[in-house]
C-alpha positions in Angstrom: 7.9 -15.8 9.2 8.0 -14.9 12.9 9.0 -11.4 13.7 9.8 -9.3 16.8 9.4 -5.5 17.1 11.5 -4.2 20.0 10.5 -1.1 22.0 12.9 0.7 24.3 13.6 4.0 26.0 17.0 5.1 24.9 18.6 7.8 26.9 22.1 9.5 26.9 23.9 6.4 28.3 24.9 4.7 25.1 26.4 1.6 26.7 23.3 1.1 28.7 21.1 1.5 25.7 23.0 -1.0 23.7 22.8 -3.6 26.5 19.1 -3.1 26.7 18.8 -3.6 23.0 20.9 -6.8 23.2 18.6 -8.1 25.9 15.5 -7.4 23.7 17.2 -9.2 20.8 17.9 -12.2 23.1 14.2 -12.3 24.1 13.2 -12.1 20.4 15.5 -15.0 19.6 14.2 -17.1 22.5 10.7 -16.6 21.2 11.7 -18.0 17.9 11.8 -14.8 15.9 13.4 -15.0 12.4 13.7 -11.1 12.2 13.9 -8.6 15.0 13.5 -4.9 14.5 14.8 -2.1 16.8 13.8 1.6 16.9 15.3 4.7 15.4 18.5 5.9 17.2 18.6 2.8 19.3 22.0 3.7 20.8 21.4 7.3 21.9 18.6 9.8 22.4 19.9 12.7 24.5 21.4 16.1 24.3 23.2 16.8 21.0 26.3 18.1 22.8 26.8 14.7 24.5 26.1 12.6 21.4 28.6 9.9 20.4 30.7 10.6 17.4 29.2 9.5 14.1 30.6 6.2 12.8 31.2 4.4 9.5 29.0 1.4 8.6 31.7 -0.9 9.8 32.3 0.8 13.2 31.6 -0.2 16.8 27.8 0.2 16.4 27.8 -2.1 13.4 30.1 -4.6 15.0 27.8 -4.8 18.1 24.7 -5.7 16.1 26.6 -7.9 13.6 27.8 -10.0 16.6 24.3 -10.1 18.0 22.8 -11.4 14.8 25.5 -14.0 14.4 25.5 -15.2 18.0 21.7 -15.3 18.2 21.2 -16.7 14.7 18.5 -14.3 13.7 18.1 -11.4 11.3 18.6 -8.1 13.0 17.4 -4.7 11.9 19.5 -2.4 14.0 17.0 0.5 14.1 19.2 3.5 13.1 22.3 5.4 14.1 24.3 8.4 13.2 26.5 7.4 10.3 29.4 9.6 9.1 27.8 12.0 6.6 28.8 13.9 3.5 30.4 16.8 5.3 31.7 17.7 8.8 28.4 19.3 9.9 26.0 16.5 8.7 25.5 12.8 9.5 23.2 10.3 7.9 20.4 8.7 9.8 21.1 5.1 8.8 19.6 1.7 9.2 21.7 -1.5 9.0 20.3 -5.0 8.5 22.2 -8.1 9.4 21.7 -11.7 8.3 21.8 -14.7 10.6 25.6 -15.0 9.8 26.2 -11.5 11.0 26.8 -10.2 7.5 25.6 -6.8 6.5 22.6 -7.4 4.2 21.4 -3.8 3.5 21.7 -0.2 4.6 19.2 2.5 4.2 19.7 6.3 4.8 16.6 8.2 5.8 15.2 10.1 2.9 12.6 12.5 4.6 14.0 14.7 7.3 11.8 16.0 10.2 11.7 19.8 9.9 8.7 21.0 12.0 7.6 24.0 13.9 4.5 23.4 16.0 4.0 26.4 18.3 4.2 25.5 22.0 4.9 21.9 21.1 8.0 21.2 19.1 10.7 23.1 17.2 13.0 20.7 15.4 15.0 20.8 12.3 16.6 17.5 11.5 18.1 18.8 8.3 20.4 21.1 10.2 22.5 18.2 11.2 21.4 15.3 9.1 21.8 14.8 5.4 19.0 13.1 3.4 19.5 9.8 1.7 18.2 9.3 -1.8 17.8 5.6 -2.5 14.8 3.4 -1.6 15.9 0.0 -0.4 14.2 -3.4 -0.7 16.2 -6.5 0.5 15.4 -10.1 0.5 15.1 -11.8 3.9 14.8 -15.5 3.3 12.8 -15.0 0.2 10.6 -12.2 1.5 10.9 -8.6 0.1 11.5 -6.2 2.9 11.2 -2.4 2.3 13.1 -0.1 4.6 12.1 3.3 5.9 12.7 5.5 9.1 10.2 7.4 11.2 9.2 10.6 9.3 9.3 8.7 6.0 5.9 7.3 7.2 4.2 10.5 6.1 5.2 10.1 2.5 3.1 7.4 0.8 5.0 7.6 -2.5 8.1 6.0 -0.9 6.1 3.0 0.3 4.5 2.6 -3.1 7.9 2.5 -4.6 9.0 -0.2 -2.1 5.9 -2.3 -2.8 6.4 -1.9 -6.6 10.0 -3.0 -6.0 8.8 -6.3 -4.5 8.3 -5.5 -0.8 5.6 -7.4 1.0 6.9 -6.3 4.4 7.5 -2.6 5.3 9.8 -1.7 8.3 9.4 1.5 10.2 11.9 2.1 13.1 10.9 5.3 14.8 11.1 7.8 17.6 7.7 9.3 17.0 6.9 12.3 19.2 4.1 11.9 21.8 2.0 14.9 20.6 1.8 13.6 17.0 1.9 9.9 17.8 -1.3 9.9 19.7 -3.3 11.1 16.7 -1.3 10.0 13.7 0.9 6.9 14.4 -1.8 4.2 14.3 -3.6 5.8 11.3 -0.5 6.2 9.2 0.8 2.7 9.8 -2.5 1.1 9.0 -2.8 3.3 5.9 0.6 2.3 4.6 -0.3 -1.4 5.2 -3.7 -1.1 3.5 -2.8 0.9 0.4 0.3 -1.2 -0.3 -1.2 -4.6 0.8 1.9 -5.2 2.9 2.7 -6.2 6.5 4.1 -3.2 8.4 6.6 -3.7 11.3 6.9 -0.5 13.4 9.5 -0.5 16.3 9.3 2.7 18.4 11.0 4.5 21.1 8.9 5.0 24.3 8.9 7.6 27.1 10.9 10.7 28.0 14.3 11.6 26.5 16.5 14.6 27.3 16.2 17.4 26.5 12.5 17.6 27.2 11.2 15.2 24.6 8.7 12.3 24.8 8.2 9.5 22.4 4.9 7.8 21.9 5.8 4.1 21.7 3.0 1.7 20.8 5.2 -0.4 18.6 3.0 -2.7 16.4 2.7 -5.2 13.6 -0.1 -4.5 11.0 -1.3 -7.0 8.4 -2.1 -6.1 4.8 -5.8 -5.7 5.6 -4.9 -3.0 8.2 -5.5 -5.2 11.2 -3.2 -4.7 14.1 -1.8 -8.1 14.8 0.2 -7.1 17.9 0.9 -3.9 19.8 3.3 -3.1 22.6 2.1 -1.7 25.9 3.5 1.6 27.2 6.8 0.2 28.4 10.0 -1.3 26.9 9.6 -4.8 25.6 9.2 -7.2 22.7 6.1 -7.9 20.7 6.0 -11.2 18.6 3.8 -11.9 15.6 3.7 -14.5 12.8 3.3 -13.2 9.3 1.0 -15.3 7.1 2.0 -14.7 3.5 -0.8 -16.9 2.2 -3.2 -14.4 3.7 -1.3 -11.6 2.0 -1.6 -13.4 -1.4 -5.3 -13.9 -0.8 -5.9 -10.2 0.0 -4.0 -9.1 -3.1 -6.0 -11.5 -5.2 -9.4 -10.7 -3.8 -8.9 -6.9 -3.7 -6.4 -6.3 -6.4 -5.8 -2.6 -5.8 -2.2 -2.8 -6.7 -2.9 -4.5 -10.0 -5.8 -2.1 -10.7 -3.7 1.0 -10.2 -3.7 3.5 -13.1 -1.2 6.3 -13.4 -2.4 9.7 -14.5 -0.8 11.1 -17.6 
């Protein structure tokens, strides 16, 4: 399977962000990608008071990426967007995945919400405006089990073990990882999730500055089940292509059967 991870710098111009995303998907398709992955909040990263209204899973955002998948003939993981939530003050942070025919193949609502207070660095409480999802999701992409997650989920290994136990051999992480944590934790966490679950990890990230006063780390990458980084984006918007070798994955799982050897404490 050939995959593409797309890195962009979404700002507060939603129409411009979507056009950039479409251009990245076109580059992915031209490179022969079967699956292309976009970052978290691909359509808008800007001041909350200018944010677009949340949408249903069959709204304009959905139609845009459904059309892209169908017209380009590839699988599209549309990063994430603000879905209409359970009450007037909360949305969901939701990923949508489309098949080659443009049909919605899966949706995932972010389970772990980023509530953090780092003095002098960041003060952010995602749960104030976003409701948590509750269901892990594994979907089949042309016979391959793909487990879904979003950004802060990366810090919770139990989610990824559930995805691997549910049949995932590929783990997807669209993200808008902050610069100050990304430079120390991004690479380490992605490689750890790949190694401990013996899965490929596809991480598509936001890069650069976003209003109001936030910076994202970037460094989108593809990691193999041994923890080797197969491909990594430079510090600019773009597309990274990698080929996933599932024979190698099977060999790693056979030679170092840590998943099979796992024992659960009573």
